[in-house]
LUMFI-563386 format. One record per residue: residue in three letters; x, y, z of N, C-alpha, C, CB in turn. Coordinates in steps of 0.001 Angstrom, whole numbers, plus 524288, in hexadecimal, padded with zeros to 5 digits. Last residue first. Glycine has a CB too. Example, Ala and Ser with C-alpha at 12.3 -4.5 7.8 and 13.67 -1.06 7.14 Angstrom:
2
{residu->SER nx->83232 ny->7F736 nz->81BA8 cax->83566 cay->7FBDC caz->81BE4 cx->83264 cy->8001E cz->81EBE cbx->83704 cby->7FDAA cbz->8165D}
{residu->ALA nx->83386 ny->7E9C6 nz->81E78 cax->8300C cay->7EE6C caz->81E78 cx->83390 cy->7F31C cz->81E78 cbx->82C2C cby->7EE87 cbz->82356}
This chain:
90
{residu->ASP nx->7BFEF ny->78A66 nz->7E615 cax->7BB63 cay->787F4 caz->7E8AE cx->7B6AD cy->78B6E cz->7E866 cbx->7BC99 cby->786B3 cbz->7EE63}
{residu->ASN nx->7C8A5 ny->78F5B nz->7E223 cax->7C512 cay->78CF6 caz->7DE6A cx->7C048 cy->78A7A cz->7E0E8 cbx->7C7E6 cby->788F4 cbz->7DB58}
{residu->VAL nx->7CE90 ny->79241 nz->7EA93 cax->7CC1E cay->79659 caz->7E77F cx->7C7E7 cy->79410 cz->7E3ED cbx->7D03C cby->79948 cbz->7E446}
{residu->ASP nx->7CC7F ny->78A7F nz->7F5ED cax->7CEE8 cay->78B38 caz->7F0E3 cx->7CBF0 cy->78F73 cz->7EDE8 cbx->7CF07 cby->78608 cbz->7EDCC}
{residu->THR nx->7CE3F ny->78D66 nz->8038D cax->7CB1B cay->78C0B caz->7FF00 cx->7CE2D cy->78D0C cz->7FA0C cbx->7C5FA cby->78F24 cbz->7FEF1}
{residu->GLU nx->7D5F0 ny->78FCF nz->80AB9 cax->7D212 cay->78BCB caz->80C10 cx->7CEFE cy->789FF cz->80749 cbx->7CE52 cby->78DDB cbz->81036}
{residu->TRP nx->7E2F2 ny->792D9 nz->80BD0 cax->7DE74 cay->79338 caz->8084A cx->7DADD cy->78E9C cz->80968 cbx->7E035 cby->7934B cbz->80266}
{residu->VAL nx->7EA29 ny->799C1 nz->814F3 cax->7E7F2 cay->794A8 caz->81399 cx->7E321 cy->79588 cz->81040 cbx->7E692 cby->7916D cbz->81896}
{residu->LYS nx->7F5C2 ny->7A02E nz->81711 cax->7F088 cay->7A0C3 caz->814E2 cx->7EEA6 cy->79B74 cz->81303 cbx->7F078 cby->7A4CF cbz->8105B}
{residu->VAL nx->7FCA0 ny->79F9B nz->822D6 cax->7FC15 cay->79D95 caz->81D8F cx->7F675 cy->79E5B cz->81BCF cbx->7FDAC cby->797BB cbz->81D45}
{residu->GLN nx->8059B ny->7A543 nz->82B37 cax->80024 cay->7A516 caz->829A2 cx->7FFDB cy->7A375 cz->823EB cbx->7FD6C cby->7AA76 cbz->82A81}
{residu->GLY nx->81004 ny->7A6AF nz->82D01 cax->80DBC cay->7A1B0 caz->82E75 cx->8080E cy->7A123 cz->82CE9 cbx->80E3C cby->7A0E7 cbz->8342A}
{residu->SER nx->80E64 ny->7B419 nz->82EC2 cax->81207 cay->7AFC0 caz->82DFA cx->80FA2 cy->7AABD cz->83014 cbx->81755 cby->7B0DA cbz->830AC}
{residu->ARG nx->802B0 ny->7B967 nz->8290D cax->8065B cay->7B8DD caz->82D5A cx->809E9 cy->7B42C cz->82C5D cbx->8036D cby->7B847 cbz->8329B}
{residu->LEU nx->80076 ny->7C058 nz->81D7B cax->8000E cay->7BB71 caz->82052 cx->8042A cy->7BB49 cz->82493 cbx->800A6 cby->7B6BD cbz->81C9F}
{residu->GLY nx->7FF55 ny->7CE83 nz->81F56 cax->80049 cay->7C9AC caz->81C76 cx->7FF7B cy->7C4D5 cz->81FCD cbx->805C0 cby->7C9AC cbz->81A4A}
{residu->PHE nx->7FEBD ny->7D7F7 nz->8248D cax->7F9D8 cay->7D554 caz->82348 cx->7FA8F cy->7D00B cz->820A1 cbx->7F6A2 cby->7D8C2 cbz->81FDC}
{residu->VAL nx->8096D ny->7DAD4 nz->8266B cax->8057A cay->7DB50 caz->82A82 cx->800B8 cy->7D7EB cz->82961 cbx->803D1 cby->7E0FD cbz->82B19}
{residu->LYS nx->80EBF ny->7D8BD nz->81D1B cax->810D7 cay->7D6BB caz->82207 cx->80CA0 cy->7D6BA cz->82647 cbx->81594 cby->7DA03 cbz->823C9}
{residu->ARG nx->80899 ny->7DE36 nz->8162E cax->80927 cay->7D894 caz->8157D cx->80B2F cy->7D612 cz->81A81 cbx->80CD8 cby->7D75C cbz->810E1}
{residu->MET nx->80A1E ny->7E85F nz->819CD cax->804E8 cay->7E5FF caz->81A1D cx->80532 cy->7E018 cz->81989 cbx->80150 cby->7E846 cbz->815E9}
{residu->VAL nx->814C6 ny->7E96B nz->8174E cax->81316 cay->7E9BA caz->81CC5 cx->80DB9 cy->7E742 cz->81D6B cbx->812FD cby->7EF71 cbz->81EA9}
{residu->LEU nx->81439 ny->7E8B1 nz->80C6A cax->8172D cay->7E4D0 caz->80F58 cx->815BD cy->7E4D2 cz->81521 cbx->81CFB cby->7E5C8 cbz->80EB5}
{residu->TYR nx->80E34 ny->7F1AC nz->80A2F cax->80C45 cay->7EC7F caz->808C8 cx->80F16 cy->7E843 cz->80BE6 cbx->80CF1 cby->7EB89 cbz->802E8}
{residu->SER nx->814E9 ny->7F989 nz->80DB0 cax->80FD7 cay->7F8D8 caz->81041 cx->80D7E cy->7F387 cz->80EF8 cbx->80C10 cby->7FD32 cbz->80EA1}
{residu->ILE nx->81D36 ny->7F814 nz->8069A cax->81E16 cay->7F778 caz->80C3A cx->818E8 cy->7F691 cz->80F0D cbx->820E2 cby->7FC54 cbz->80E7C}
{residu->LEU nx->81817 ny->7FA5D nz->7FD2D cax->81A62 cay->7F537 caz->7FE0D cx->81B3E cy->7F434 cz->803DA cbx->81F8B cby->7F4B6 cbz->7FB18}
{residu->SER nx->81580 ny->804DD nz->7FEC7 cax->8115B cay->80108 caz->7FDFB cx->8135C cy->7FB81 cz->7FEF1 cbx->80F20 cby->8017D cbz->7F872}
{residu->LEU nx->81F87 ny->8094D nz->7FF7B cax->81BF1 cay->809AC caz->803EC cx->81787 cy->805B5 cz->8037F cbx->819B0 cby->80F2D cbz->80450}
{residu->VAL nx->82304 ny->8071B nz->7F54F cax->825BB cay->804D9 caz->7F9CD cx->8223C cy->804FD cz->7FEA5 cbx->82AE3 cby->807CB cbz->7FADB}
{residu->SER nx->81BE3 ny->80D22 nz->7EF78 cax->81C3A cay->8077A caz->7EEBC cx->81ED0 cy->804D1 cz->7F35A cbx->81F33 cby->80638 cbz->7E9C6}
{residu->PHE nx->81E25 ny->81747 nz->7F301 cax->818EC cay->81510 caz->7F3C0 cx->81909 cy->80F1F cz->7F33D cbx->81511 cby->81766 cbz->7EFC9}
{residu->ILE nx->8286B ny->817FE nz->7EF39 cax->82770 cay->81848 caz->7F4D4 cx->82214 cy->81603 cz->7F620 cbx->827D4 cby->81DF6 cbz->7F6C0}
{residu->VAL nx->8263C ny->81772 nz->7E480 cax->82997 cay->8137E caz->7E6F5 cx->828B1 cy->8136C cz->7ECD8 cbx->82F6D cby->8148F cbz->7E5BD}
{residu->LEU nx->82056 ny->8207B nz->7E313 cax->81DE1 cay->81B62 caz->7E244 cx->8211A cy->816F0 cz->7E492 cbx->81D07 cby->81A70 cbz->7DC7B}
{residu->THR nx->82811 ny->827F3 nz->7E531 cax->82354 cay->827C9 caz->7E859 cx->8209F cy->82281 cz->7E7D1 cbx->81F99 cby->82C33 cbz->7E6C2}
{residu->LEU nx->82EFD ny->8260D nz->7DD12 cax->830A8 cay->82500 caz->7E26E cx->82BFB cy->824C4 cz->7E61F cbx->83486 cby->82930 cbz->7E444}
{residu->ALA nx->8286F ny->82946 nz->7D498 cax->82AB2 cay->82405 caz->7D4DD cx->82C49 cy->822A4 cz->7DA73 cbx->82F72 cby->82399 cbz->7D136}
{residu->LEU nx->825EC ny->833DD nz->7D62D cax->821DE cay->82FDD caz->7D679 cx->8242C cy->82A6D cz->7D732 cbx->81E82 cby->82FFF cbz->7D195}
{residu->GLY nx->82E2B ny->83C30 nz->7DE0A cax->82CBB cay->83962 caz->7D953 cx->828CA cy->8350D cz->7DA46 cbx->8317C cby->83728 cbz->7D6DB}
{residu->LYS nx->8333C ny->83B58 nz->7E9E2 cax->833BA cay->83E8B caz->7E52B cx->83277 cy->83B2B cz->7E072 cbx->83950 cby->840F4 cbz->7E4AF}
{residu->ALA nx->82A9A ny->838D8 nz->7F4AE cax->82EC5 cay->83759 caz->7F113 cx->82ED2 cy->83B1D cz->7EC77 cbx->82E0E cby->831A1 cbz->7EF2B}
{residu->SER nx->82878 ny->83E87 nz->80157 cax->826C2 cay->83D0E caz->7FC1A cx->82B7E cy->83BE7 cz->7F8B4 cbx->82361 cby->84169 cbz->7F9A1}
{residu->ILE nx->82426 ny->841DD nz->80CED cax->82812 cay->83E4D caz->80AC8 cx->82622 cy->83C81 cz->80572 cbx->82914 cby->83981 cbz->80E88}
{residu->GLY nx->81C5A ny->847BC nz->81187 cax->82085 cay->84A6C caz->80EBC cx->824C6 cy->846F4 cz->80C99 cbx->822E4 cby->84E45 cbz->8122B}
{residu->PHE nx->813CE ny->84315 nz->81597 cax->817BD cay->844F1 caz->8194B cx->81C8B cy->84731 cz->816A1 cbx->8195B cby->84090 cbz->81CDA}
{residu->LEU nx->80EB2 ny->84027 nz->80C67 cax->80C3E cay->843FE caz->80FDD cx->81034 cy->8464D cz->813AA cbx->807BA cby->8417E cbz->812E2}
{residu->ILE nx->8154B ny->83863 nz->808BB cax->814F1 cay->83D49 caz->805C7 cx->8128B cy->84191 cz->80926 cbx->811AF cby->83C84 cbz->800BF}
{residu->LEU nx->81354 ny->830CA nz->8106E cax->818A1 cay->832C2 caz->80F8F cx->81891 cy->837F9 cz->80CBC cbx->81BD3 cby->82ED1 cbz->80C72}
{residu->LEU nx->8089C ny->82F28 nz->80EF0 cax->80A85 cay->83163 caz->813D5 cx->81008 cy->83392 cz->8134D cbx->80A65 cby->82D4B cbz->8181C}
{residu->GLY nx->808C4 ny->82AB1 nz->804E4 cax->80601 cay->82F96 caz->805CE cx->807BF cy->83241 cz->80AD4 cbx->8002F cby->82E9E cbz->805FA}
{residu->MET nx->80E33 ny->82190 nz->8074D cax->8107B cay->8254B caz->8039E cx->80DE4 cy->82AA0 cz->80432 cbx->80FED cby->8234E cbz->7FDF4}
{residu->VAL nx->806EC ny->81CCA nz->80DAF cax->80BF9 cay->81E5E caz->80FED cx->80EA5 cy->82251 cz->80C5F cbx->80F8F cby->8198D cbz->810C7}
{residu->GLY nx->7FF0D ny->81B32 nz->80618 cax->7FE12 cay->81E4A caz->80AC7 cx->8031A cy->82038 cz->80D4A cbx->7FAFA cby->81B1F cbz->80EB0}
{residu->ALA nx->803EF ny->814A6 nz->7FEEE cax->8023D cay->819DA caz->7FD3A cx->80133 cy->81D63 cz->801E8 cbx->7FD4F cby->81972 cbz->7F9D0}
{residu->GLY nx->8057D ny->80BDA nz->8056F cax->809EA cay->80E7F caz->80300 cx->8088C cy->813FC cz->80142 cbx->80BDD cby->80B62 cbz->7FE66}
{residu->LEU nx->7FB1B ny->80952 nz->807AF cax->7FE96 cay->80AED caz->80BEC cx->80361 cy->80DC3 cz->809CC cbx->80046 cby->8062C cbz->80F27}
{residu->ALA nx->7F7D7 ny->806AF nz->7FD8B cax->7F546 cay->80AF1 caz->80060 cx->7F8B6 cy->80CE6 cz->804D7 cbx->7EFF3 cby->80923 cbz->80281}
{residu->PHE nx->7FE31 ny->7FE24 nz->7FB4B cax->7FECA cay->802E0 caz->7F82E cx->7FC4D cy->80795 cz->7FAEC cbx->7FC5B cby->8021D cbz->7F2BF}
{residu->GLY nx->7FA09 ny->7F756 nz->802C9 cax->7FF97 cay->7F8AF caz->802D8 cx->800AB cy->7FDA6 cz->7FFC9 cbx->802D3 cby->7F438 cbz->800A2}
{residu->LEU nx->7EFA7 ny->7F6A0 nz->7FF68 cax->7F0D2 cay->7F8F6 caz->80475 cx->7F68F cy->7FA78 cz->804EF cbx->7EF59 cby->7F53B cbz->808CD}
{residu->PHE nx->7EEA6 ny->7F124 nz->7F648 cax->7EE6E cay->7F6D7 caz->7F5F0 cx->7EFFA cy->7F979 cz->7FB0C cbx->7E8FD cby->7F892 cbz->7F461}
{residu->ILE nx->7F001 ny->7E709 nz->7FADE cax->7F2FD cay->7E8C3 caz->7F64F cx->7F329 cy->7EEBA cz->7F625 cbx->7F093 cby->7E691 cbz->7F133}
{residu->TYR nx->7EA1D ny->7E1D9 nz->8025B cax->7EEF9 cay->7E471 caz->803F8 cx->7F251 cy->7E615 cz->7FF59 cbx->7F21A cby->7E0DF cbz->8077C}
{residu->GLY nx->7E06A ny->7DF05 nz->7FF7E cax->7E497 cay->7DB65 caz->7FE2E cx->7E9EA cy->7DD8A cz->7FF93 cbx->7E46C cby->7DA15 cbz->7F877}
{residu->PRO nx->7D401 ny->7E3F6 nz->7FAF7 cax->7D7D7 cay->7E2B7 caz->7FF05 cx->7DBE1 cy->7DEC7 cz->7FD24 cbx->7D51C cby->7E09E cbz->803D7}
{residu->LEU nx->7CEAF ny->7ECEF nz->7F4DE cax->7D14F cay->7E849 caz->7F2D0 cx->7D58C cy->7E690 cz->7F6A7 cbx->7D3B4 cby->7E961 cbz->7ED4D}
{residu->LEU nx->7CAB5 ny->7F4C4 nz->7FB76 cax->7C74F cay->7F26C caz->7F786 cx->7C985 cy->7ED4E cz->7F564 cbx->7C670 cby->7F63D cbz->7F312}
{residu->VAL nx->7D353 ny->7F736 nz->8018A cax->7CE79 cay->7F5A4 caz->8041D cx->7CAE7 cy->7F2D4 cz->8003F cbx->7CBAB cby->7FA70 cbz->80677}
{residu->GLU nx->7DA59 ny->7FA19 nz->7F9D0 cax->7DB91 cay->7F59C caz->7FD18 cx->7D6BE cy->7F3AB cz->7FFF6 cbx->7DFD6 cby->7F6FE cbz->800FD}
{residu->LEU nx->7D5A8 ny->8031C nz->7F609 cax->7D5FC cay->7FE8B caz->7F2A5 cx->7D731 cy->7F99A cz->7F5C6 cbx->7DA28 cby->7FF62 cbz->7EE73}
{residu->THR nx->7D790 ny->80969 nz->7FEBE cax->7D22B cay->80821 caz->7FD53 cx->7D208 cy->80365 cz->7F9BD cbx->7CF7F cby->80CD2 cbz->7FAAD}
{residu->ALA nx->7E250 ny->80A35 nz->7FDF6 cax->7E00D cay->807A8 caz->8028C cx->7DA60 cy->80626 cz->8018E cbx->7E06C cby->80B3E cbz->80757}
{residu->LEU nx->7E30B ny->80FD4 nz->7F48F cax->7E521 cay->80A83 caz->7F4DB cx->7E30B cy->80788 cz->7F993 cbx->7EB0E cby->80AA9 cbz->7F50F}
{residu->ILE nx->7DE67 ny->81943 nz->7F7BF cax->7DC1F cay->81642 caz->7F372 cx->7DE07 cy->8109A cz->7F3A1 cbx->7DD83 cby->818C5 cbz->7EE20}
{residu->LEU nx->7E574 ny->81C4D nz->7FF9A cax->7DFF0 cay->81B6B caz->800D4 cx->7DD44 cy->81823 cz->7FC9D cbx->7DD17 cby->820A6 cbz->80176}
{residu->ALA nx->7EE92 ny->81D8A nz->7F9CD cax->7EE6B cay->819B1 caz->7FE05 cx->7E8C8 cy->81864 cz->7FF73 cbx->7F162 cby->81BB9 cbz->802DB}
{residu->GLY nx->7EB9B ny->825C7 nz->7F347 cax->7ECD2 cay->820A9 caz->7F108 cx->7ECA9 cy->81C5E cz->7F516 cbx->7F222 cby->820C2 cbz->7EE75}
{residu->SER nx->7EAD1 ny->82D6E nz->7FAEF cax->7E629 cay->82BEF caz->7F7F6 cx->7E6EE cy->826A1 cz->7F566 cbx->7E4E0 cby->83013 cbz->7F3CC}
{residu->MET nx->7F538 ny->82DEB nz->7FDF2 cax->7F14C cay->82C4D caz->801CA cx->7EC30 cy->82AB3 cz->7FF1C cbx->7F043 cby->830BF cbz->805B8}
{residu->TRP nx->7F9B4 ny->831A9 nz->7F4AB cax->7FB43 cay->82C83 caz->7F6B1 cx->7F750 cy->82A84 cz->7FAAD cbx->800BE cby->82CCA cbz->7F930}
{residu->VAL nx->7F4C3 ny->83B4F nz->7F42F cax->7F425 cay->837A5 caz->7EFD4 cx->7F578 cy->8321D cz->7F1B0 cbx->7F7AE cby->8393E cbz->7EB1E}
{residu->TRP nx->7F80E ny->84074 nz->7FCFF cax->7F2A1 cay->83ECD caz->7FCCD cx->7F199 cy->83B14 cz->7F840 cbx->7EF18 cby->84387 cbz->7FC64}
{residu->TRP nx->80272 ny->84331 nz->7FAF4 cax->80155 cay->83F1B caz->7FECA cx->7FBC4 cy->83D0E cz->7FE54 cbx->80241 cby->84127 cbz->80445}
{residu->GLU nx->8080B ny->844D3 nz->7EEA2 cax->80408 cay->8469A caz->7F246 cx->8028F cy->84221 cz->7F5EF cbx->7FF26 cby->848A5 cbz->7EF4A}
{residu->THR nx->80E44 ny->84145 nz->7E6F1 cax->810E7 cay->84388 caz->7EB74 cx->80D0C cy->8459D cz->7EF7F cbx->81484 cby->847E1 cbz->7E9B5}
{residu->TRP nx->8086B ny->83E64 nz->7DE90 cax->80A4B cay->83A30 caz->7E1FA cx->80D47 cy->83C3D cz->7E6B4 cbx->80DC2 cby->8367F cbz->7DEEA}
{residu->LEU nx->80687 ny->847A6 nz->7D907 cax->8026C cay->8458C caz->7DC5C cx->80467 cy->84159 cz->7E012 cbx->7FE19 cby->8435D cbz->7D90E}
{residu->PRO nx->81061 ny->851B8 nz->7D8CD cax->80E10 cay->84CCB caz->7D6F9 cx->80A48 cy->84A7E cz->7DAF9 cbx->8125C cby->848D3 cbz->7D5C2}
{residu->MET nx->80E7F ny->85F31 nz->7D825 cax->81009 cay->85AED caz->7DB8C cx->80D57 cy->855E6 cz->7D9AF cbx->80EA0 cby->85C29 cbz->7E15C}
């Protein structure tokens, strides 16, 4: 049985990516961590894809959806403008 069909591999990847997000914040690794976590849950409940390519496509779509949801929840609110008080060169 290939390793990418095991739920614990995806959950371990999600944990590693979430740890990277804590060490290097910026909501970059968190989207991938959520995608890997959901993929692990899908495999745990018996929903799996045939082949590595389709599995990676599903993981990519799940990561994109989680990133877009996080951007909607944590992003700038409408009408909110980021104001820079200092110059980088000061």
